[in-house]
MDTraj code that builds the backbone (N, CA, C; nanometers):
import mdtraj as md
import numpy as np

residues = "MET ASP SER ASP ARG ARG ASP HIS LEU PRO GLY SER ALA ARG ALA VAL TYR ALA ILE SER VAL ALA ALA GLU LEU ALA GLY VAL GLY ILE GLN THR LEU ARG LEU TYR GLU GLN HIS GLY LEU LEU THR PRO ALA ARG SER ALA GLY GLY THR ARG ARG TYR SER GLY ASP ASP LEU ALA ARG LEU GLU ARG ILE ILE SER LEU SER GLY GLN GLY ILE ASN LEU ALA GLY ILE ALA ARG ILE LEU GLU LEU GLU ASP ALA ASN THR ALA LEU THR ALA GLU ARG ASP HIS LEU ARG ARG ARG GLN GLU GLN SER".split()
xyz = np.array([
    [4.4559, 11.0062, 2.5376],
    [4.4321, 11.1490, 2.5657],
    [4.5260, 11.2139, 2.6663],
    [4.5451, 11.3523, 2.6174],
    [4.6559, 11.4014, 2.7034],
    [4.5721, 11.4660, 2.8154],
    [4.6641, 11.5248, 2.9062],
    [4.5936, 11.5909, 3.0673],
    [4.5485, 11.6709, 3.0206],
    [4.5855, 11.7753, 2.9402],
    [4.5042, 11.8931, 2.9083],
    [4.3632, 11.8878, 2.8621],
    [4.3284, 11.7721, 2.8053],
    [4.1795, 11.7695, 2.7698],
    [4.0885, 11.6789, 2.8840],
    [4.1781, 11.6020, 2.9391],
    [4.1749, 11.5247, 3.0531],
    [4.0677, 11.6393, 3.1645],
    [4.1409, 11.7348, 3.1916],
    [4.1165, 11.8270, 3.2660],
    [3.9842, 11.8919, 3.2767],
    [3.9461, 11.8844, 3.1098],
    [3.8388, 11.9589, 3.0712],
    [3.7134, 11.8714, 3.1036],
    [3.7282, 11.7294, 3.1256],
    [3.6156, 11.6228, 3.1107],
    [3.5341, 11.6624, 3.2573],
    [3.4295, 11.6095, 3.2546],
    [3.3699, 11.6289, 3.3903],
    [3.4016, 11.5035, 3.5028],
    [3.3957, 11.5156, 3.6062],
    [3.4495, 11.3646, 3.6897],
    [3.3248, 11.3010, 3.6734],
    [3.3595, 11.1572, 3.7083],
    [3.2412, 11.0603, 3.7152],
    [3.1002, 11.0770, 3.7644],
    [3.1262, 11.1607, 3.8830],
    [2.9984, 11.1797, 3.9585],
    [2.9217, 11.3079, 3.9062],
    [2.9856, 11.3879, 3.8251],
    [2.8761, 11.5164, 3.7979],
    [2.8014, 11.4912, 3.6737],
    [2.6852, 11.5082, 3.7138],
    [2.5804, 11.4786, 3.6252],
    [2.5439, 11.6267, 3.5096],
    [2.5921, 11.5826, 3.4042],
    [2.5864, 11.6837, 3.2755],
    [2.5414, 11.6146, 3.1430],
    [2.5124, 11.4821, 3.1759],
    [2.4051, 11.4494, 3.0471],
    [2.2971, 11.4401, 3.0470],
    [2.2605, 11.4882, 2.9008],
    [2.0992, 11.5071, 2.9163],
    [2.0439, 11.3514, 2.8813],
    [1.9297, 11.3265, 2.8966],
    [1.8730, 11.1991, 2.9103],
    [1.8786, 11.1624, 2.7579],
    [1.8754, 11.2802, 2.6430],
    [1.9008, 11.1881, 2.4930],
    [2.0458, 11.1401, 2.4830],
    [2.1386, 11.2336, 2.5272],
    [2.2912, 11.2245, 2.5245],
    [2.2961, 11.0732, 2.5860],
    [2.2357, 11.0587, 2.7051],
    [2.2825, 10.9501, 2.8014],
    [2.2098, 10.7874, 2.7251],
    [2.0896, 10.8091, 2.6648],
    [2.0436, 10.7349, 2.6018],
    [2.1152, 10.6891, 2.4648],
    [2.1754, 10.7794, 2.3987],
    [2.2685, 10.7445, 2.2930],
    [2.3607, 10.6783, 2.3059],
    [2.4539, 10.7378, 2.4050],
    [2.5708, 10.6752, 2.4386],
    [2.5689, 10.5109, 2.4950],
    [2.4195, 10.5093, 2.5650],
    [2.4214, 10.3776, 2.6309],
    [2.3631, 10.2571, 2.5247],
    [2.3223, 10.3610, 2.3771],
    [2.2321, 10.2669, 2.2890],
    [2.1202, 10.2299, 2.3393],
    [2.0497, 10.3030, 2.3910],
    [1.8974, 10.2864, 2.4324],
    [1.8304, 10.3659, 2.4361],
    [1.6906, 10.3729, 2.4080],
    [1.5648, 10.4426, 2.3841],
    [1.5712, 10.5375, 2.4937],
    [1.5240, 10.6178, 2.5003],
    [1.4833, 10.7044, 2.6135],
    [1.3835, 10.6565, 2.7301],
    [1.2865, 10.5872, 2.6616],
    [1.1924, 10.5158, 2.7168],
    [1.2457, 10.4332, 2.8197],
    [1.3466, 10.3422, 2.7733],
    [1.4231, 10.2467, 2.8322],
    [1.4820, 10.2986, 2.9527],
    [1.5187, 10.4441, 2.9707],
    [1.5896, 10.5087, 3.0631],
    [1.5067, 10.5663, 3.1642],
    [1.3773, 10.5914, 3.0887],
    [1.2582, 10.6012, 3.1967],
    [1.2120, 10.5030, 3.2600],
    [1.2175, 10.4011, 3.2071],
    [1.1429, 10.2784, 3.2795],
    [1.2427, 10.2138, 3.3967],
    [1.3676, 10.2253, 3.3449],
    [1.4772, 10.1860, 3.4695],
    [1.4770, 10.2727, 3.5593],
    [1.4148, 10.4146, 3.5253],
    [1.4501, 10.4871, 3.6836],
    [1.2923, 10.4588, 3.7220],
    [1.1903, 10.4437, 3.6658],
    [1.0686, 10.3846, 3.7229],
    [1.0823, 10.2769, 3.8156],
    [1.1811, 10.1610, 3.7910],
    [1.1930, 10.0600, 3.8697],
    [1.3275, 10.0858, 3.9694],
    [1.3424, 10.2044, 3.9684],
    [1.4321, 10.2469, 4.1205],
    [1.6227, 10.1963, 4.0471],
    [1.5925, 10.1612, 3.9378],
    [1.7400, 10.1208, 3.8952],
    [1.8252, 10.2486, 3.8681],
    [1.7996, 10.3585, 3.8524],
    [1.8689, 10.4186, 3.8254],
    [1.8013, 10.5645, 3.8637],
    [1.9021, 10.6691, 3.9173],
    [1.8348, 10.7739, 3.9922],
    [1.9200, 10.8967, 3.9427],
    [1.8920, 10.9272, 3.8032],
    [1.9737, 11.0650, 3.7957],
    [1.9487, 11.1937, 3.8536],
    [2.0335, 11.2903, 3.8849],
    [1.9969, 11.4091, 3.9207],
    [1.9176, 11.4877, 3.8602],
    [1.8655, 11.5931, 3.8909],
    [1.7630, 11.6752, 3.8248],
    [1.8079, 11.8215, 3.8569],
    [1.8027, 11.8828, 3.7295],
    [1.8454, 12.0347, 3.7264],
    [1.7175, 12.0841, 3.7943],
    [1.7549, 12.2378, 3.8262],
    [1.6798, 12.3308, 3.8943],
    [1.5580, 12.3303, 3.8151],
    [1.5510, 12.2932, 3.7032],
    [1.3955, 12.3008, 3.6342],
    [1.3345, 12.1762, 3.6189],
    [1.4125, 12.0606, 3.6806],
    [1.3360, 11.9080, 3.6659],
    [1.4091, 11.8568, 3.5446],
    [1.4908, 11.8951, 3.4812],
    [1.5669, 11.7833, 3.3726],
    [1.6690, 11.6932, 3.4182],
    [1.5957, 11.5784, 3.3935],
    [1.7167, 11.4656, 3.4342],
    [1.8803, 11.4869, 3.4074],
    [1.9455, 11.4848, 3.4501],
    [2.1017, 11.5165, 3.4470],
    [2.1892, 11.3618, 3.4831],
    [2.2630, 11.2858, 3.3901],
    [2.2986, 11.1640, 3.4109],
    [2.4469, 11.2220, 3.4441],
    [2.5324, 11.1302, 3.5048],
    [2.6657, 11.1605, 3.5145],
    [2.7351, 11.0409, 3.4642],
    [2.8652, 11.0480, 3.4535],
    [2.9159, 10.8932, 3.4185],
    [2.9132, 10.7767, 3.4858],
    [2.8952, 10.8007, 3.6449],
    [2.8717, 10.7161, 3.7059],
    [2.7225, 10.6269, 3.6417],
    [2.6358, 10.7390, 3.6586],
    [2.5376, 10.6861, 3.6098],
    [2.5167, 10.5841, 3.4883],
    [2.6252, 10.6260, 3.3954],
    [2.6427, 10.5673, 3.2690],
    [2.6759, 10.4186, 3.2435],
    [2.7940, 10.3969, 3.3542],
    [2.8458, 10.3025, 3.4095],
    [2.7644, 10.1956, 3.4596],
    [2.6689, 10.2462, 3.5555],
    [2.5460, 10.1673, 3.5878],
    [2.4715, 10.1129, 3.4959],
    [2.4518, 10.2196, 3.4079],
    [2.3665, 10.1827, 3.2980],
    [2.3933, 10.0586, 3.1898],
    [2.5199, 10.0767, 3.2042],
    [2.5992, 9.9580, 3.1257],
    [2.5519, 9.8443, 3.2145],
    [2.5834, 9.8368, 3.3133],
    [2.5878, 9.7005, 3.4062],
    [2.4257, 9.6516, 3.3845],
    [2.3134, 9.7250, 3.3913],
    [2.1857, 9.7069, 3.3974],
    [2.1614, 9.6465, 3.2344],
    [2.2410, 9.6974, 3.1556],
    [2.1812, 9.6632, 3.0222],
    [2.2619, 9.5173, 3.0054],
    [2.4047, 9.5120, 3.0718],
    [2.4539, 9.3554, 3.0554],
    [2.3752, 9.2656, 3.1262],
    [2.3250, 9.2902, 3.2486],
    [2.2380, 9.1812, 3.3341],
    [2.1211, 9.1680, 3.2511],
    [2.0343, 9.2723, 3.1931],
    [1.9383, 9.2346, 3.1024],
    [1.9508, 9.1286, 2.9887],
    [2.0764, 9.1567, 2.8798],
    [2.1023, 9.0929, 2.8196],
    [2.1043, 8.9390, 2.8368],
    [2.1533, 8.9411, 2.9938],
    [2.1661, 8.7781, 2.9973],
    [2.0334, 8.7566, 3.0750],
    [1.9226, 8.8058, 3.0140],
    [1.7840, 8.7286, 3.0261],
    [1.7029, 8.7924, 3.1689],
    [1.7920, 8.8568, 3.2825],
    [1.7608, 8.8810, 3.4216],
    [1.6183, 8.9859, 3.4101],
    [1.5365, 8.9695, 3.4689],
    [1.4211, 9.0655, 3.4766],
    [1.4688, 9.2038, 3.5575],
    [1.3642, 9.2890, 3.5743],
    [1.4333, 9.4454, 3.6332],
    [1.4029, 9.4045, 3.7708],
    [1.3171, 9.3145, 3.8347],
    [1.2950, 9.2717, 3.9802],
    [1.4531, 9.2265, 4.0457],
    [1.4860, 9.1496, 3.9205],
    [1.5978, 9.0605, 3.9615],
    [1.7413, 9.1558, 3.9369],
    [1.7430, 9.2371, 3.8417],
    [1.8297, 9.3082, 3.8005],
    [1.8618, 9.4371, 3.9374],
    [1.6990, 9.4684, 4.0080],
    [1.7269, 9.5330, 4.1236],
    [1.8117, 9.4867, 4.2201],
    [1.7685, 9.3852, 4.2502],
    [1.8133, 9.2847, 4.3769],
    [1.9433, 9.2866, 4.3651],
    [2.0111, 9.2632, 4.2368],
    [2.1529, 9.2297, 4.2092],
    [2.2584, 9.3693, 4.2438],
    [2.1796, 9.4692, 4.1807],
    [2.2182, 9.5951, 4.2279],
    [2.2445, 9.6339, 4.3570],
    [2.1387, 9.6067, 4.4208],
    [2.1391, 9.6640, 4.5710],
    [2.2436, 9.5633, 4.6383],
    [2.2560, 9.4515, 4.6101],
    [2.3684, 9.3638, 4.6759],
    [2.5183, 9.4256, 4.6365],
    [2.5296, 9.4075, 4.5005],
    [2.6365, 9.5148, 4.4802],
    [2.6755, 9.6234, 4.5630],
    [2.5778, 9.7053, 4.5463],
    [2.5930, 9.8205, 4.6273],
    [2.6423, 9.8207, 4.7597],
    [2.5678, 9.7389, 4.8328],
    [2.6226, 9.6764, 4.9665],
    [2.7578, 9.6485, 4.9646],
    [2.7661, 9.5544, 4.9137],
    [2.9316, 9.4896, 4.9076],
    [3.0259, 9.5965, 4.8475],
    [2.9741, 9.7062, 4.7871],
    [3.0597, 9.7990, 4.7886],
    [3.1047, 9.8855, 4.9359],
    [3.0157, 9.9433, 4.9511],
    [2.9891, 9.9990, 5.0875],
    [3.0555, 9.9293, 5.1855],
    [3.0097, 9.8113, 5.2230],
    [3.1007, 9.7099, 5.3079],
    [3.2557, 9.7055, 5.2899],
    [3.2985, 9.6982, 5.1601],
    [3.4199, 9.7180, 5.1415],
    [3.4814, 9.8202, 5.1559],
    [3.4431, 9.9190, 5.1158],
    [3.4474, 10.0509, 5.1769],
    [3.5124, 10.0909, 5.3185],
    [3.4133, 10.0151, 5.4112],
    [3.3940, 10.0273, 5.5665],
    [3.5426, 9.9290, 5.5993],
    [3.5285, 9.8381, 5.5557],
    [3.6317, 9.7573, 5.5821],
    [3.7670, 9.8037, 5.5743],
    [3.8073, 9.8334, 5.4525],
    [3.9148, 9.9237, 5.4265],
    [3.9748, 10.0339, 5.5042],
    [3.8538, 10.0990, 5.5425],
    [3.8701, 10.2335, 5.6268],
    [3.8970, 10.1768, 5.7883],
    [3.8624, 10.1180, 5.8144],
    [3.8653, 10.0277, 5.9656],
    [4.0409, 9.9663, 5.9783],
    [4.0713, 9.9085, 5.8404],
    [4.2091, 9.8594, 5.8380],
    [4.2950, 9.9558, 5.8764],
    [4.2598, 10.0789, 5.7792],
    [4.3560, 10.2093, 5.7750],
    [4.3605, 10.2722, 5.9245],
    [4.2587, 10.2807, 5.9553],
    [4.2776, 10.3239, 6.1101],
    [4.3220, 10.2384, 6.2078],
    [4.3156, 10.1150, 6.1910],
    [4.3757, 10.0055, 6.2926],
    [4.5279, 10.0253, 6.2391],
    [4.5856, 10.0218, 6.1175],
    [4.7418, 10.0619, 6.0814],
    [4.7814, 10.1584, 6.1409],
    [4.7073, 10.2671, 6.1331],
    [4.7557, 10.4031, 6.1916],
    [4.7964, 10.3778, 6.3656],
    [4.7229, 10.2767, 6.4194],
    [4.7044, 10.3025, 6.5531],
    [4.8394, 10.2431, 6.6377],
])
top = md.Topology()
chain = top.add_chain()
for i, resn in enumerate(residues, 1):
    res = top.add_residue(resn, chain, resSeq=i)
    for name in ("N", "CA", "C"):
        top.add_atom(name, md.element.get_by_symbol(name[0]), res)
traj = md.Trajectory(xyz[None], top)
């Protein structure tokens, strides 16, 4: 993809995909997305009118959920795994930040 076309794509954090588009891109049903949201696995943004809007980051998380589910892990287990992965990501970012501060001192 050339850079002109890439400049027109939304950033990964920008919530632009409707639930039907997100479901189609992920290869799951709309009800499955709603179920994942009910279990706290996904938290899509909402438009002013309350319509769910999914971002590229949400779609990446959805791929992870589908992968874990395909391994036979139940929704409670998936929730715990995602929680731990999120905590690990936050700790890694904090560690890297502290290292950069230390190197600048």
